N, C-alpha and C positions, 0 to 999 in steps of 0.2 A: 424559493431558493433553487437555483438550477445551474448547471454548467453544460456547455455543449460538449459533445464527444467528437474529437477530431483524431482519427487514426489514419495516417496519411502518408504512406510510402508509395505504393502503386495502387491507384484508386480504381475501384470497381463500383460505380454508382448503380444501384440496383432498383431504382425507382420504377415501379410498375413492371418490373421484370420478374424473374423467377423468385419465389419465396426464399427466405434465408433464416439461419439460426442466429439468435442474438442472446447476449446476456441481458436479461430483463430486470432483475432485481437482486440486491445483495443485502443481507442483514448480518453484519459482522459483530455486533455488540448488543447484548441483551441486558436489561436491568438485572443486577444480581449475578447469578451463575449463568454462563452462556450455554443454555441448554436448548435454545430454539433458533440457533443460527441456520442460515440457508443461503444457497445461491440458486436463482431461478433462471432457467433457459427458456426461450420461447421461439417457436417456429412460426414465422409470420403467415404461413398458410392457414393457421388456425386448425390444423388437422394433425393426425399422427404422422410422425416422420422418423426415419431411422437415424441414429447417431453414430453409425459405423464410420470410422476414420477421424472422429473428433477426439480431442484431448483437452481436459480442463486442468489448468496449472495455477497454483497459488504461489505468489512470490512474497518474500519478506523484504520490506524496504530497508531494513537495517543492514543487510548484506547484499541485497539485490540477487538473491538466489531462491530457487524453488524449494518450498517446504512441504508441498503436497502435490502429487500428480495423479489424476484420475483418467484412465483410459475408458472412453464411453462406448467401446465396442460391445455389440449385442444388446445395447439399450436403445430405447426409442421414446419419443414424447408421448403424452397421453392423447386422447382423441381431440382435445382442444388446443394442442400444440405446446403444452407446458411440460417441463421436466425439472424435478427438484432434487438437489443434493443438500442434505442438512442433518441436524441433530435428531436423536431418537425421539425427543418429546415434541417435535414439530407436528402440527396438524395442518394439512393432510400429511400422511406419512411419506417421507422422501423415497425416491427410487434407489438412491445410494445413501447409506447411513454414515454419519461421521461421529466420532467421539465428541463429548462436550468440549467447548472452548477450542475447537480446531481452527475455525476461520479467525485469523488474527485481525486486530482492531485498526491497524494502520500505524505507520505508513506502509501500505501493502498494495497488491494488485491481484486481480483475478483475470485470467487470460484464456481465451478459447482459440485453439489451434486446429488446423486441418491440413495435414501433409503426410505423404508416405515416405518422404526422403529424410525426415528427421525423427530421432527418438528422444522423447522428453522424459527426463528422470529427475528425481529429487536431488537437491544440492547443485543443480546446473545453474549457470549464470543466466540472467534475463536475456531473452532473444526475441527478435521480431520475425524470425523465419517461420513461415507458415501461419502467421497471425490472421485470425478472422475477426475477433472482437476483443476488447480489453476495457477494463475499468480500473483506474488508479485512484486510490482514495486515502485519506488521512483524517485525523481529527485536529482541532485547533491546538491541542496540547502537544501532539506528536510531531507534526511537520515532517520534513525530511524525505518526501517522495519525489524530489526533483529528478533524480536519475531515472527512476522508473517511468515517469511521465515523458522524459526526453526520448527514451527508447520506444515506449509503447504508444504514446499519444503526443507526438511532437507538436509544439505550438499550442498545446492545451495544458493548463495547470491541472494538478490533481484535484479531485473533487473533495471538498471539505465537508465531512458529515457533522452537522450541528447537533450535538447531543442534547441541547435544550429546545430543539424544535417541537418536541411533543413530550407531554408529561410521562407517558408510558414508553413503549418501545417505538422505534422508527427504523426505516430501512431506506436504502438508496434505490430509487426506482427510475427506470428509463421511460421518458415520455417524448412524444413528438413535439418539436418546437414550432417548425414552420416548413412547409413544402416537404423536402426529404431530409430535413435536419433534425436529428434526435439529440436529446440531452438528458441530464439526470437531475432529480430533485429529491429532497427528504420528505417522506410521507409515512403514513401508517402502514405496517406490513400487510401484504396481500399475497401470501404464498399460494401458487396454483390458481390465482385469479387475475383479472384485469387490474392493471396498476391504477392508482388514484390520480389520474391525469386531468384534473379539472383546471380550466384556465384560471389565471391569477385573479383574485378578487379586486386588487388595487395595483394595477401596473404603474409604470413610471409616469406615464402621461394620463392623467385622469381629468375628465371622462374619456371613454373610448367607445368605439362601435362594438356592440356585442352580438347582435343578430341583424340579418337583412332578409327582406322578401322582395324579389324582383318580379313585378307583375307580369301578367300574360296579355295585357291589353284589355282584359275584362275584369281583372282584379287589381285593386290598388296595391302599391308597394308600401313597405314599412321599414322603419329603422328603430332598433332598440339600443339605447345608450346606457352606460353605467351611471352611477351616482354623480351628478354634476352640481350638488348643492354647495360645495366648497370651491368651485372653480370660477366664480364670478360670472359675468354675462358670457353666454356661449351661443353660437349660431350654427345651424345645420344648413349646408349648402349642397345642392345637387347640380353637377356640371354636365353639360351636353357633350357627349363624346365626339360629335362631328364638328362643332363650332368652337369648343373650349370656352363657352359662355355660361353664365349662371342661368339655370332653368328654374330653380326654386331656392329660396332662402327663408328660413323660419327660426325665430328665437326659441331657444330651449328653456323650458320651465325649470329653473334652478331652485325653486322653492321646495320642490319635492325631494324626499330622500329615496334612495333605492333606484331600481331600473326605471328608465324613462322611455316610453313607447310613443313613436311619432309616425303618423300615416302620411304617405306621399301620393299625390294623384297618379293614377295608373299610366298616364301618358308620358310621365317623366322618368319612371324607373321601370323599364321594360326588359324582360329577360332575353329578347332577341336583338337588342341594340347595345352599343357601347356607351359608357358613361362613367361617372364617378360620384361618390358621396364623401363629403369631408365635413369636419367640425372644426371651428375656429374660435378663438377668444374674440369676442366682439358681439355686434348686434346685426340683425337682418338688414338694417339701413346701410351698413357698411358694404353689403354685397347686393346691390339692386339687380333685379332680373335683367338679363341681357348684357350685364357688364362682363368684360373680358377677364381671362385668367390673370391672376396677379401672383407675384413671387412671395406673398405672405405665407409663412409656413403653418400648416394646419396642426392641430393637436392629434388628429387621427384622420386617416383617409382610406378609402377602398375604391380601387379602379377595376372595372370589369370590361371584358371584351366579348361582344356577341359573335355568333358564328359568321366568319368571313368579314367581320366589321371591327377592326382594331381601333382603339383610341389613338390620338396623336401622341408622338413621342414627347412633345412639349407638356401635355397633360400628365403623362405617366411620370416623367422625370421630375416635374415640379411637385407633384403630390406624393409619390412613392419612390423617391430616388433609389436606384439600384434594385428595385423589385420589378416583378412582372405582373401584368394585370391578371385577374382571375378569369380563366377561360371558361365560358359557359358552354354547356353541351348543346348539340344541335336539336335535341328532342325537348322542346319547351312543353312543360306540363300545363294542364289546365289551370292549376292553382299557382303557377309560377315557380320560381326557384327559391328554396328556403336554405339560407346559409347561416352557419353558427361559428362563432370563434371557438375553436377547439384546440389549437396549438397553445402550448403553455409559455410561449415566448413572452417576455415582459416588454419588448419593444412594440411600438405602434407603427401605423402606416405600412402594414405588410399583409396583402391579400392572401399570402401563403398560410396564414394562421386560420383561415376559414375553410370549412368543409360543408358539403351538403349534409344536412341533418334536419330532423323534425323540428319545427318551430315550437318554442316553449316560452311564450311571453310571460314575463314576471317570475319565471322559475329558472333554476340552473340549466345550462345547456346540456342536451342529451347527445353526446358525441360518440360515434362508433369507434371501435378499436381499429387502428390503421393496419393495413395489410401490405405496407411497403417496407422495404429494407432500408436501414440507415446507411449513411456513408460507411463503407466497410472496405476491407482489403483482403487480398489473397496473395500471399507472397510465396512463390514456388520454393521448394527446397533448394538450399544453397545460396539464397540471397542473404547478404550480410546485414547486420544491424546498422541503423543510420549513424552517420557521423555526429560527433558532438558539436556544440556551438563553437564558432571561431574563438580563438583565445582573446580574452578581453572584452568580448561582446557582452552587452547588457542582457542579451537573451530575449529582448522584446522588440516590437516593430520599430522600424526607422523610416524616415523620409529618405528615399533613395534618389529621386529625380523630380525636377519641377520645371514645367514649361508653362509660363504664364502669359507669354506674348508671342504669338505666331504671325508670320507675314500675312498681309492682307487684312481687309476690314472684317472678314467673317469670323476670325478668331475661333476656328473650328478644329484646331489642332492642339488646344490646351490640354494639359493633363497633370496629374499628381501620381507618382509611382511610389508605392510602399514596398518594403522588403523585410522578410523575417530572416534573421541571421542563421537559422537552421538550414536554410536553403531547401526546405521541404514545404509541403502543403500544410497550412496552419489556419486555425480558426481566428476570425476577427471579432469574436464575441466580446462585447463590452468596450470595443474600441470606437473612438469618435474622431472625426476630422472637423476642425473649426477654421473657417476662412475669416480673417480679421481685416478690417479696414483701418488704416492709420488715421483717417479723418475724424473718427469718433472713438477709436480703440475698442470697438465692439464687434462681435462676430456678425457678418452679414449672411453667413450660411453655416449651419450646424448639422452635420451628417453623421448618422449612426451607421456603423459598419457591421453591427450584430447580424448574424445569420450568413455572412459572407465568408469565403475562404480564399486563401492565396492560391496561386498556381502550384504545380508540383515542384517548382523551383523556388518557391517562396515569394513570388511577386504578386502585387495587387495593383490594378490600374483603375483609376477613375478619371474621366475626362469627357471631352466633347463627343457628341453623338456620331460625328463622322470620322473620328480618329481611327487610324489603322495601326496596329491591331485593335480590335473592338475592346473597349474598356468593360470591366465587370460592373461598374456603376457609371451610368451615363449622365452627363450634366448638359443643360441647355447651352448653346453657343454663347461665348463671351461671359461665362459665369465667373471664372477666376480673374480677378482684377489684376492690372498690370503693375501696381505698386505706386507709392509705398504701402505695402500691406504685409500680411503674414499668413502662413499656413502652420497650424499646430495640431499635433497628434496626441490624443489622450487615451487613457484607460479609465473608464468610469462605469462602475456597475450599478450606481445609484442614480442614473439619469443623466441628462445633458450637463456637461461641465459648467456651462454658464448658469445653470440653476443651482448647482451645488456650491459655487463660490462666486461672490460678487466681484465686479471689476474684471480684470484680465485673469482668468483662472490659471493657477499653476499647480493645483492639486491633481495628481494623476498624470502630469505632463510627461509624455514619452519622448517627444522630439518636436522641434520647431525650426522653421526657416523664416527669417524676416528679410524681405527683399525690397528693392527700390528701383526707381528710374534715375536717369541722370538729373542732377540738380535737386534731388529730393532727399539728400542725406539726413537732414535734421528733422524730417517730418514723421519719422517712425520711432522717436526717442522712447515714448512710453511703452510701445510694443517690445522694443529691444531690451529695455530695462527689465521688463517682466519675464520675457520668454528666453532671451539670449543675452543675459547681462554681460556688460563689458565688451560687446562685439558690435561692429558696424554692420548695417544691413548689406546683403549681397546685391550686386548689380548684374542683372542678366544683360550683358553688353552685346547689342546687336552688331557691333563692328568687329567682334573677335573672329567670327566665322562667316563665310558666305552662306546665304540661305538661313535656315532656322537654327536655333541653338537652345540649350537647356542648362539648368544648374544641376550638375551631376555630382553625386557623392564619390569622391576619388581618394580622400586622404584619411581613411580610417572609419571605425564603426562606433565612435563615441557619439552619444546623443547630444543635442543642443550645441554642436560644434560647427560653426559656420566656416571655419577654416578648412573643413574636410571637403567643401564643395568647390568645383571648378566649372567654368563655362566650357561646354563640350557639345558634340553633336547629339541630338535626341536619340535615345535608344529605348523606347517603351517596351517593357516585358523582356528586355535583353540585358546582357552585361554592359555596364557603362564603358564608353570609350574615353579614357582619361589621358590627359597630357602627361609627358614624362615628368616624374616627381623631381623636385629640386634636390641638389646634392646635400648631404648631411652637413650641417654647420660644424666647423672645426674649432677646437680650442675653447669651447664653452663648458664651464664647470660650475658646480654649486659652490658659492663663496661664503654664504652666511645663512644660518637658520635660527629662527626665534619662535618660541611659542608663548602665547599670552598667559599660559598656565604655569610658566616656570618661576614666576615670582609674583608677589602682591604689589609690586611697584606700579604706580599709576601710568607710567610710560611703557610698561611691558606690553609689547604687541607681537602678533604673529605675522611672520613674513618669511619668504625664501628669496635670497639674493643670488643671482647668477653673475658670473664674470667671464669676459671673453674679449676678443678683438673688437674694437669700436665699430659700430654700424653693421655688425653681423646679423643677417636675416635668420630669425629663429624658426621659420616655418619647418615643420616636420619634427620638431622637438616637443616632447610631452613631459610635463612635470607631474609625477605621481607622488602623493603623500599617503603613507600607510599608517593606520591607527592600530596600535597593539590591542586596544579594547574592542575595536569593531571587527577584528578578524579579517580584514581585507583592505581594499583601496578606499580611503576616505575621499581623496580627490584625484582625478585623472584629468589634467588640464592641458589641452593643446596650446602651445605658446604662439603668440602673435607678435608682430612688430620686430624691432631691431634692438641690439645692444646700444646704449647711449654713447655719446662721444667720450665719456670717461671710462667706458668699459664695463658698465653695470646695467643690470635689469632686475627690477624688484617686483615680486608677486605678493600682494597683501591686500589689506582692507583700508590702508591709509590713503588720503587724497593724493599723495605724491607717488603712489605705486604705479608702475608701468602697466600692470594687469591685475585685475581683482580676482580673488578666490570666488568660487561660486557662493551664492548667498547661503548662510547657515553653516559654512565650513571654514576651517582654518587649520593651522598646524597643531596636532594633538600634543599632550604632555609627553607621551611615549610613542615612538613609531620610527618612521624612516622617510627620507626624501630621496626620490629616485629620478634621475634625468635620463630619458630615452630618446633615441631617434626612432619614431614610432609611426610609420605609415600604415601599419597593419594591426594596431590595437593590441600590442603585447605587453604594455607596461602596466599590468594589473596583477593583483595577488593571485597566486596559484599558477602562474605561467612562468616558463623558463626564460630568464633574461639572458640572451646571448650576447657575446662580445660585440656583435655587429649592431645590436640595438642599444645596449647599455652605454651611457656616457659618464655617469657618476652616481654615487650612492653614499648617503650618510645615514647610519643607523644610530638612533638615540633611544634604545630600548633594551631591556634584559629579557624580553619575551622570546622563549626558545622557538616557538612556532614561527614567529615573524623572522627570526634570524635564519631559520631553515629555509623559509620560502624565498629569501633573498640570497641563498647560498652563502651565508655568513655564519661564523662561529663566534662563541663568546671570546671576548678580548678584541673583537673587531668592531666594537661599537664605542661611541663617545657619549658620555652623559654630562649634562650641564651642571655646573657647580655655582650656586648662587653665592657661596662664601667667598669665591674668588674676586667678586666685584663689590663686596660690601653690601650696601643697602640699595644699590642701583639696579636697573634692569640687566638681564643677562642674555647672551646669545651664544651659539656655537659658531666659531669663525675659522675659516681656512687661513693658515699662516705659512703654508708651504705649497707653492703652485708648481705643477698642477697634476700631481699623482692622484689618480682616481681610486676610490675604494680603499683609501689608506687612512686609518684613524690617527696615525702619527702626524698627519697634516693639520689636525684640528685642535682647538682649545676653547675653553670658556672665556668670554670676554664681554665687554660692553657693546651693545648693538650700534652698528654704524651703517645703516642702509644708504646706498648710493655713495659710499665713501670707502676709503681704504680701511681695512680691518685693524683693530687694536690687537697687537701681537706681543709676545714676550720680548723684552728688550734688555740688552746688557746694561742699560742705564739704571736698571733696578735689580741688578744681580747681587748675589750674596755668596760668600764662601761657606761651603758645607763640607763636613767630614762625617758621613753616615755609615753605620754598620747595620745591615739589614739581614734578617734571617732568623732561624733556618727557613729557606725558601722551598719552592716546589722541587720534587725529586728530579725533574728534567733539568733544573738549573744546576743541581749538584753534579750532574754528569758533564758539565762544561769543563774545558781545560782551564788551567790556572789563570790565564790572561782574560778569560770571559769574552773572548772575541765574538763568540756566537751570540752573545746577548746584545751586542751593540748593533745588530743588523735587523732590519725589518720589524716583524711583529714582536721579536723578543725585547727590543727596546721599549715597545709599547707595554709589554707585560711588566717590565721594571717600573715604568711610569705609573701603571695602574696600581702596583704594589705601594709605591710612594703615596699615591693619591688616597689610598685607603687609610693611611696613617695621618695624612695632612688634611684631607677634605678641603683643599684650597684651589682646585682646578689644575693640578699638575698634569701635563701630558708629555709625550716623548719630545716635543719641541723644547721643553725646558732643560733637557739633559744634554744638549749639544755641546756644552762647554765643560762637561764632567769627564772624569776618568773612572772606570769601573774595574774592580778586581774581585775575585771570589775564591773562597776556601771552604770546601766541604759543605756547600749550601749556604754559607755566610757570604754576604755581598757588601763590598765597600764602595761607596760613592764619594769621590773627592773632586773638588773644583768649584766652578761657578755655576749656580742655578739661576737662570733668568726669571724675570717676573713681569707682570703687566703694570704694576703700580707699587707705590710704597706700602699700600695696604696688604697686597699679596706678598710682598717681600717680608713684611713683618710676620705673617703667618708661617712662611717657610722657615725663617730664622727660629721662630718659637718651636716649631716641630723638630728642626734639626738639633736644637739645643737639648730638648727633652730626650731625643733619641740618643744623643751622645752620652748624656748622663746615665741613661738606663743600660747602655750596652758598651761602656767604656772598656770593659775587659774582654769583649767578644772578639774584637779584631785588634791585633798588635801589628804595628807597621814594621817592615812591609808585610803584607798578608802572606806573600810567598815565603818569607822567612819563618813565619809562624807555622806554615805548612811543613817546611824543612825541619824546624825544631821539633815539631811533634813527631815527625817520622824518625828523627835521630833518637829522641828519647825512647821511643818504642824499641828501636834496634839495640840501644844500649842495654835496656832491661833484658832483652832476650840474650844478648852477648854475655852479660854477667851471670845469668842462670847457667848457660852452657859452660862458662869458665869454672864456676863453682863445682859443677858435676865432674868436669875433667880433673880438677884438683883432688876431689874426693877419691876418684878412681885411682889416680896415681899414688895418693897417700896409702891406700889399702894395699896396693901391689908392693910398695916399698917396705911396709911393715912386715909383710909375709916373708919377703926376701931376707931381711935382717934377722928375723926370728930363727929361720932355718940355718943361717950362718953361725949363730951362737950355739945351737944344739944339733950336732951331726947325728945321722941315723945309726942304730945298733943292729948290725946285720946278723949277729949270733942270736940274739933274742928273736928276730924275725924268722930265722930258720927253725928254731924250736917250736915256735908257734905254729908254723906250717905242718910240722910232724904231729903235733898234738891234734890238729884238725883231722889229719888222715887217720889216726887211731880211733878217734871218736866215731868215724864213719864205719869202721869195722864193727 
């Protein structure tokens, strides 16, 4: 198990240059208590080296912030180049000790920086400024390291540590894959020691070449193969590097288990000449001596170049496409050259996995520790972090441009251009290109891109040998057929896609282009059905442009979308030159939506119907269907064709649909349908839908996350009501054209694809007199005539309230013939409510009758009179109380007055009393 390391902003390839410091091994999770965690750094010089200026930062993938920062100033590696940071119980003892359980298990990252312009501190956000090396990792259970990988290792997924790889402890170890390409694998921990980088015991193509000896003219050559007992008949072929003809062919003894050693005459495998060794499925009789090179693909191959004597490009590109021959040194030893497979890459046909090493026939290879630096970077201070992927992008490789037919008979300008949406250098590890022929629906060429990288702008070019600019992977002239054929792009970590799945493989399919010539429209039906269902093959029309032309991606970043391609001038490794896009179609809206999961009726089907001016071209429009359970876009379908003469266009799985949903997808039970004008792939979950791109939206979900992502609030969605249509199928139908994003335009009804919708009609109306409430406080604040409720979303809220009581499919459309009045939160609905059918009218009458009986005393006509009466009663009560108090006060005052009139004051007595008080004071 391994993954390549791709850290790729500003690339500094240091192969054979000065030694460098790398993250060599990480053990983040121990059995039981985490008391032997560690991070191992290694200096590729294999000697003591100062660590001044380096900083080691640990990031938490849950918040993408630093949780530990170690300044390595005043530290150095040991005499063998190793430096350990780890727990106290680790043996050997680390140079920097960490408390137990410090190194988090994932999703996390460990990053090595070197810069004087940036200060790294705990709780800082993840950054690529000053990055030297990085490892992003997670477990199968944790996941969630996508953002860290996007910033620190763009184009490369996080490494998944398999906790079941070993019974005891395991660690993430860096090993050389091929040439200068490093990767990681899970192996037994080896702190302070060389990593366990033994070549895989059973790679994807078995058998394979394990060791070689190129003779010196006096010593025979030899080839050691891995176990071939389960491979059927296998033949070893030695090719002459000058003539491209068979020098030797020998049947391999497949009856033996284990390594298979074969001797080759010294005059056919010489260390001072060029040539090749290959193994094929078949027998020696299939490759007679002197026969020319054929296009049969080998199981494994090794091409070598003698000093000043290179093999032909035809031999190289046929046997090891995209690879370079192994360059032999000028000093031929007496015993010849001994070469061993030491790179841990699981792909075959790559001389870069071989190093000079002692020969060990019948034993494991004895490989030296490499002293070259991996692909690494050094970003000066002040460089920003990389941009995120374009909105709506799938985040994986796309076919960007295709030129299958060039002027002239040589066909030496053919090419296939891939592009990674990050726009940055990215690894093609595990990516395959398959070239299909429509004549037998089988791949005529299957090319592994493992070990390759895109350019710094995300491009990868494979094409003819004489193409300019030079492709990274060269093909013999006239390799790419002119059509009807197909080019398909896959991600397959378990071998060639054709070996993983029979027929036309679709598992791991990233992108595909099916193309044709004039008059061959029907010859690629099987390829189209499997790779680009529901779409016609593209035509690289030679009459569109003078000179050469190509099929260029111009209309978005959706994979498997042939409508995104246009005939345009060839631009290999450059931005495509695209024609002016068509104007946005006007007047097209979503007319009807149905899900197969809304009822159990046998005719319940999933579809989306659009309505618009007849014969309107739909190019540029994308129908996106969101699934509330999937958390994102279930379908993002670029539309093709035109509105029919009746003004309808249906997307579904039925035979009469104008366009089919992708296989395995349909309208979910809860979600949303969104119509966008989308040349730049913005109609996906998590992206802002602007007024310029959005054409219409229907939400049929209560999921708050989905509502937020579509800038919609509760009350702005429409839910299907099966009860409204009785026992038949149900759909959501637009009955008011053509206000977009308006739930008041929609209702539940019977499905009518390609026909006018069934909408509420006065023919099924019924008289109602309903009293509803107490309602929401916001309704209580309305004026007495409730005019605010009869506008916009408020009417929809009234309808939603009624629907909760009726559960019969009532929407705002049904209330157009009613009068509404309200008092203190009580709401009265009087008039005619329309219906779809007698069945629905009966439900409405039943509900209104029950409501009237239950709330007969709540509203008294007119409701405004009740409001006045209530207010008057309250005022009368207050007035009576005040009047009583006034009368009591007047009565008390009058009684006092009359009492004093009947009994006048005795002034003599008052005077004596005053004198008595004065004497007493004396």
